C-alpha positions, 0 to 999 in steps of 0.5 A: 599355652596358658600363662596366667599362673597364680605362682603365689599359691601352693596349689598352682600346677607349677608346683605339682612336683613338690611333695612337701608343700610346706617347703615352698617359699611364698613369703616374698609375695605381696599384693602388688607382686601378685597384680604385676605377675597377673598383668604381665602374663595376661598381656603376653597372651595375644589371643586373649583380648582386644586390649592385649592384641593392641599392646603395641598401639597402647604404649606411649611411643607407639601411640606417638608413631600412630599419631604421626602417620595419621597426621601425614594422611590428614595433610593429604586427606583433610576429612580424616582429621577425626583420626588425628583427634582421637589419637591426640586424646589417647596419647594425652590420657596415656601420658597423664596416667604417668602423673609426675613420674613421666620420664620426659616431662619437658616434652610432655609439657610442650605436647600438652600445651599444644593438644587442646589448642590443635584439637580446637583448631581442627574442629572449627571452621575457617571463618571461626579461625579468622576471628580477630577477637583475643578469645578466638582460637588463632589469636590464643594459639599465636600468644601461647605458641609463638606463631606469626601474628600476621597470618589469618587462622583460615589461611592454608599457611596457618594450618601448615604452621600449626601442623608442623609445630604440633608434629615437632612436639610429637617427634621430640616426645618420642625421641626423648622416650626412645633415646638413651636409657631414661625411658627404660630406667623410669619403667624399671625403677617405677615397676620395682618400687610399685611391686615391692611396696606395701600398697593394697592391690586396688592402689597398685593395679592402675599404676602397675598395669600402666608400667607393665604395658609400657615395659612389655611394649618397649621390650617387644619393640626391641626384639624380646620374645614373648616366650622369654618375657613370660619366663622372667617372672615365673622363674625369678619369683616362683616359690620352689626355685632353689637358686633364689631360696631365701632371697628377698622380694627386692632381690628377686625383682632385681634379678628379673628386671635385670634382663632388660639392661641388654645382652652381650651374648653372641648366638650361633644357631643350628636349624636342622632339616628333614626331608630331601637332602639338598646341595646349595652352591655356597655363593648364593647364601649370605655371610653368616649362613652355611648349609652343613652336613651332619658330620660338620655340625654334630660335634656342637650337639651335646652327646645326650641330644645327638640321637634326637636329630638322626644325622640330619643336615642343618643350616648354621647361622651366625646371628651377629654376622647377619645383623652386621650386614643388615640381612635382617631388618631388626637393628639389634642383637637378640636379647634372648634365645627365643629372639635368636631362634626367630631371626634364624627361622626367618632367615632359613625360610627366606633361603628355602624360598630361593631354593624352592624356586631353583629345585622345585622342592625343599626339606622342612624345618626339623621340630627342634633346633640347637642354640649356642650362646657365648659371652665375652668371657673366654673362660666361660663355657658356652650355654647350649639349649635345644628349642622346639619350633612351636609355630611356623614363622611368617615372613617378616621385614627381611632384606634379601639384598645380600642373598647373592643374585636375588633382588630385594624386591623378591622378598614377598614374591618368592614367599607367595610363589612357594605358598601358592604351589604348596598350599593344599587348596587350589583356590588359595593357591590361585590367590597366592600365585596371583599375589606373587605375580602382582608383587613381581611386576613392580612397574609403575601403575600409571602406565596401565589402566589396571593391575591385571593389565600391568601383570599381563604385560610385564610378567607375560613378556618375561615368562614367554621369553623364558619358556621359548628359551627352555624350548630352544635349549631343548632343541639344541641339546637334542640336536647335539645328542643325535648329531654327535657322530656328525659334529659338522652338522648345524641347524641349517643342514638339519632344515634341508634334511628329508622328513624320513631322515629326521624321523629316523634320527629323532626316534628318541626325540619325537617333539624335536623331529616333528618341529624340524620336519615342519615346513615352518621351521625356518620361522620357528622362533617368531611363530612359536614366540607368538603362540607362547605369548598368546597362551601366557596372556590367556592363562593370566586373564583366566587366572585374574578372573578366577582370583576375583571370583574367589576373593570378591564372590567367595566362590570355592570348587571352581571348575578347572582350578587344579589346571589353572594353578599348575598353569599360573605356577608355570608362568610365575616360575618362568618369570622368576627364573628368567629374572634370577638369570638376568640378575646373576649375569648383571644384565639388570640391577632391578625388576624395572630393568628386567621389564625393559630388557624383556621389551628389547629382547622381544623385538630381537626375537622378532627380528632374528626370526624374521630373517630365518636366522635360527642359528642366531636365535639359538646362540642368543639363548645359549650365550 
């Protein structure tokens, strides 16, 4: 979608539906307004230019954040001081671009006073810093900034004092801009003044470009969507808008910029699904999300739109309730319907990731969704809008701690597990599944010489226990089915039965019959556990080697890639499923507890199996 529309020209494609071009109201446009619209729409096209893709990094507040991160790195890695110097110079230039209109002049003055001295301090040697001459960097810094005079400039303590002072200047500057409404008011008032002024395009370009860049970065940081921001200048300034016909430019700008003053609307989103119908136990979903059948939510749809959705089930999301309980990381109410859509789609994606683990398949999100916006006025009718789902939303910063029975550490592990299973490429699937396994094994890296060893140990135990658990459940179910006529029989009685009797009893369960007929059945638990553990470890070793071939050597069409992906998926599913069961039973409060539990459980399996207590082993898995 191209956004660089010259809506001040009657030949613009936006006005193709206007038959009589003489009725277009173009009088309110001036040179400065044209500059503002062009800069506004160009910056919102994040695929157009490097400067656009770096919109966040170019704003004053984001430059301050980046500078603080660079200083934190510099304290640990002194050789990275060049990054600190570069960011200081960029932030200083951005502030100077404001001129006298900068909204935090006091903090900007403190920052500027320390900038040049700090850069000079970083670029000098310890010997030069220790120069006692009044013209030296440290004596000048002490006099200008009030540092302790007894410190030598080359002393590590002096460097720490200077760094803390400069960091405090940056923090104060950022807090002054983000706190309250002064920063936003300065941006809106400045942009309104520049765009409605009578200056030439050349005079307005630099200042308007600065104001637009800062305003859009500020808005995107607070959850405004690019679609909504792109709509604002077009619908407020376009020449064929009958609602604004006859309005002066100043009034049109007030209408456009008023959208940044905040929203008091409450959003309810209906995300329709297409594909298999799913049945989810309501207890697994957090407050604010419910899965509803067509008969439960169709009444919210306008009558003219009901045919479009074809009686599909849908997730019903109360965005405000999700935000109140911190289900979504963003701590703000969505300022527009597009932002509400993004929050809802991200939340639904997270829920479907969990369902995919439990069910093995999930429906897709329908291409359209319904958003209902209500205001505080009880008499006002709800605003309803059907939005198109134009793109797939990648996982954002979202906490699963309120998604019952699922630990917060699963956020990315679940996503990459699903991506690994669903991706059409076996090689990409292998990389994604290995990523999921690494994210799941959140154990201290200090305990293992490599990531591969950490995954093999922590995930290997969980997967092995879960696979053996499944086998024992299968055995128990088969025995109960066959022996339903003789309920007194137990494992011990089956073990002394003749081989021919077992074969006759288990004609529908040849796998079970073969196990029970084996002379090693009494040691089934321990022997089978070791076999599974060896198989899982072999799969993980093979998977890590292929993952390296794909990532580091760029290999494609690996032999056996489809087999490996299925095996890795089985291992990941087993480890994830067991952890979910532990969480739901409150046996573990985090993944680290799961790993320790797995070690203890492994020892218990060995002990019960060594005693030949197959009944005890069976009861332990089925408790």
